[in-house]
N, C-alpha and C positions, 0 to 999 in steps of 0.2 A: 393571092388568096385574100379575101376579106373576112375577118373574124366577126362574129355576131356580137358587137359591143353596144347595140342600141341605136343604129342609124335611123334617120327619119326622112320623110319626104320634105321638100321645100315648104317653108312656113306659108308662103303665099297660096300654094295649092291646097294645103290643109284648111286655110281660112275660107277658100272658095267652096270646098266641099261641105264645110260646116255651115256656110251661109245657105247653100241649097237645102240642107236638112232643116234649117230654121224656117225657110220659106214654106216647106212642106207642113210644118206645124200649123201655120195659119190656113193652109188649104184643106187640111184634114182635121175634123173636130177631135178634141182631146177625148171626148166620151167614146168615140169609136176606137181610137188607138189604145185606150186603157183597158178595153175589154177584149175577149176572144182568146184564142189559143196561142201559146208562146211559139215563136218562130225560132226553132233550134238552129236553123241555118245561119243565124246571126253569130253564133258561137264559132270561135276558131278551133283548130285542131288541138286535142289534149296532148298529143305526143307526135314525135317525128318517127320516121321509119328507121329501125336499127340496121337495115340492110345497106344504108348509105355510108361511104367512107370518103372523106375529102382526099383529093389528089394533091400530093406534096412533091416538091422537087427532090431529086435523089439525095442530095446532101443532107436534107432534113432527117431522113430515115436513120442515118448512121450517127447522128448527133447524140451525145450522151446528156443525161441530166446534169445541169450545172447550177448549184444553189447560188442564190444572191442574197446578201445582207442577212445572214443567219449566223448564230454563234459558232465558233470553231468547234469541230468535233460533232456536228449535227448528224444524226443517223437517218432522220426522216424530216423532210420539209413539206409543209402543208399550207395551203391557203383555203379559207372557207368564206362563203358569203356571210352577210351580216345576220342571217337567221341561224345558220348551222354553227357559227362560231360560238355563241353563248350556249347552245344546246349541247355541243359535243366536247367543248373544252374540258369539263371536269372528267369525262371518261378518258380522254386522251392523256391528260396530265397524270391521272392515277395509273394508267397503263405504262406510261414512260417510267414512272418511279418504280413500279413493280418489276419491270423488265431491266431496269438499269440502263436505259438508253436515252439519248437526247433527241427530243422532238421539237422542232421549231414550227409554231402555228401562228399564222397571220390572219387578221380579219380583213375582208375585202368585199367584193361584189361578184355576181356571176360573170361580169365582163372581165374583172381582174383574174378570176379563176381561168377563164378561157384564154386570156393572154399569157398566163403563166404556163399553161399546157402547150400553147403554140411555141413559146420560147424555150420550153423544156427546163423550167426553173424549179418545179416541184414534183414530188412523188405522188401526192394526193391533192385533188382540187374538189371543192364543194360548191354545189349549185342549189338554188331554191327553185329552179325551173327544170323541166325536161330539156335534154340537149336539143339545140337546133342543128341543122345539117352541118354548119361550119364548125360545130363543136366536136363532130365525130372524126377525130384525127386518127391516122393509122396507129395501132397499138394501144389506143385509149379504150378502156372498158368502163361502162357506167354501172354503178351498184346503187339501186334505189333503197333508201333507208325507210321511207314512208311518205305519207301525205298529211297535209294539215289544211284546214279550212281557211279560205280567204273570208275574213269577217267583215260585214258591212256594219256601219255605226253612224249615229247621229249625235248631236248635242244632247245632253241629258234632259233639257227642257222640251225637246221635240216629243209630242205624244205618240208618234208612230211607233208601233211595236214590231212590225214585220212587213215584208213585201213578198209577193210572188217573184219568181225569176223574171217573168214577163214585165212586171212593174219596174223591177230594177233596170232591166234593159231599156224600157221606155223612158225612165228618168235620165239615164246616161245618153240616150239618143236625142233627148229633148222633146219627146212626145208627151211626157207628163211634166208640166212646168209649175204646177201648184200642189202644195201638200194636201189641200182639202180634196183633191182627187183621190187621195188614199184614205183619209179619214176626216170627217167634219170637225173633229177635235182640234185639227191643225189650223182652223180658221183664225185662231188668236195669234198665230205667228206673224210678226211684223212683215207686212208685204206678202206673206203667204207663198212666195215663189220658192221653188226648189233650186238649190245651188249645189250641183254635183262637183265633187273634187276628185281628181284622179292623179295617180303616179304611173305613167305609162313606161315602165322600165322593161328591159329585155324584149323589145318589140319583135325581134327576129326569132325568138324562142316560143315554142307552143305552150299551152296551158296558162296558168295564173290568170291575170285580168283578161286575157284573150278568150277565156271561156265565157266571159260576159258579152263582149263584142270583139270581133276578130281583129280589127285594126283601128288605128287612131282616127281615120277619116270617117268612121261610123259614129263617133262621139259628137255630142251637141256643140254648136258654135259657142254656147255660153259656158262650156266646161272650164273650170279653173284647174290648171295643171300645176303640180308641184314636183320637185325633183328629189326631195328627201323624205324619208319616213317620218321624221319628227315634224316636218312642215305639214304633212298630211294630217297628223293628229292635232297639232296646235290650231290649224285652220278650222277644222270641224269643231273642236272644243270651244272655240271663240265665236261660233256663228250658229244660232239656233235653226237656221234655214238650210244648213249644209248637210251633205251626206258624203261619206268616204268609205274606204276599205283598207284593210291591212290584216296581218296575222293576229290571232288572239293574243299571243305573247307580247307583241309590240304594243298593243293597247294596254297591257298590264305594266309593261316596262315604263311607259310614259304616263301612267295614270295620275301621278301626283301633279305633274305640270300641264297635262292635257287630258282631263277626264272626259270620256265619251261613253255612249250607251250602245251596247251591242243590240242588233235587231235580228229577227228571224228571217230566213229565206225559205219559201215553200213550207212554212210552218215549223221549221227546224232551226234551232240556234246553232251557231258555228262551233259551240262546245259539245254538241251532241254527237258522240262518236258513232253511234249506230246509224244515224242519218248520213254521215259522210261515207261510211263503209258501204251502205246500200246504194249510194248514188242519189239519194233524195236531196241532200245538200250538194249542189252541182258545181261549185267553184272552189278550187283548192290549189295549193302549191304541191309540187312534187320535189322531194329532197333527194339529191344524188351526190355520191362521192365517186371518184375515179381511181383507177389503177392503170399501170402500164404493163404491157407484154412486149417482149423483145429483149435480146441480149444487152443492148446498149442502154436500156432504160429500166429494166426490171429491178425491183427492190423487194427482197423476200420479207424484210422487216415491215415494210409498208403493207404488204399483203396480209401479214399476220395481224397488224393493227386493224385493217379493214374488217377482217373476220371477227375480231373482238368487238368492234363497234356494232356490227350487224347483230351479234349475239346479245348485246346489251342496250340496244336502242330503246327497249321498253323501260329502261331505268332512267331515261331522260326526264327532267322536271315535267310533271304533268301539265304545267301551265302552257307548254308548247303544243299540247293536244296533237301529238304526232301519232298517226295510225301506222304501226310497223308493217313492213313489207310482208312478214309472215301472216299477219291477220288478213291483209288484202288478198294474198294467194288463196287462203281458205274461203274467202268470200267470192271468188271467181274473177278477180282482176287478173289480167293477162300479163305474163312476163316473158321476156326473151333472156334466158340466163338469169342474171341478177337484176336486170333492168325492167322496170314497169313500162309496158308499151300499149296497154289497152284497158279500158273500163270494163266492168262486168257486162256481159251480153244480156 
């Protein structure tokens, strides 16, 4: 079985497909590409089907949870992605003290969370993305805590204040290559060209940046790729022609070393909760944590902690701009049990 840890196509093939997209830029005038109705088919799937369960060898099913590199006497072992870790750590620590139990929490990535579940090293794993098919292991249940906008941003000196989702897609496809296609005020930018920056993480999982463009081969040949969140922010903060994306909280976390300017998408800022709830702001992260069912893996204390986190997700620092699952339910977002599986109809 191959776990979804962010595999990619060979680099040579990616460069070939991006070269084709660059040639199309010269064949089709920018003025035509920048106008018209947005092609939503360019977007990838927001969620995977909850009906899928990975097939595992018989010996895997009977394997118990075995903690690794945790303090002696640990009652609950957790790994969280780098977004959920700072958001949930205060809630988890307060709960552990109140209950008198030892909870070991490690910061990682969605890939580390997936690997920890596959190896049965943790009771709870946290993801900043909806699960991919290979994340849906037997006995693993996903509990959606909420969603948060993927914020687009530029250098503070860039005069652009907002984009339509079509313009954002055209920029990242390479169909809009000059900032003055967005606003004449950008004419003063040195060279005037748009320099898109992307972090193409979790490629096998739905949602997140794939709501902009479904896969890496759809991005411009001139795309500048980074692998780390800090690199995304420092790259844009140092280049007036660049555009990038990340969570609102990450832009605030690195604001002193990498100040950037948030811009609107479809007339809504990423901090506007109502726009995200209604679907008007169309690109977002989905935050999930997991539990286990089954005699060899079930931990009642972990289940109780998950319920506590669900009840208190609204108390997370507002800088994370997380829309709780309960709010999404009332707004018509679709759930399968605790897991968010569909946008409002």
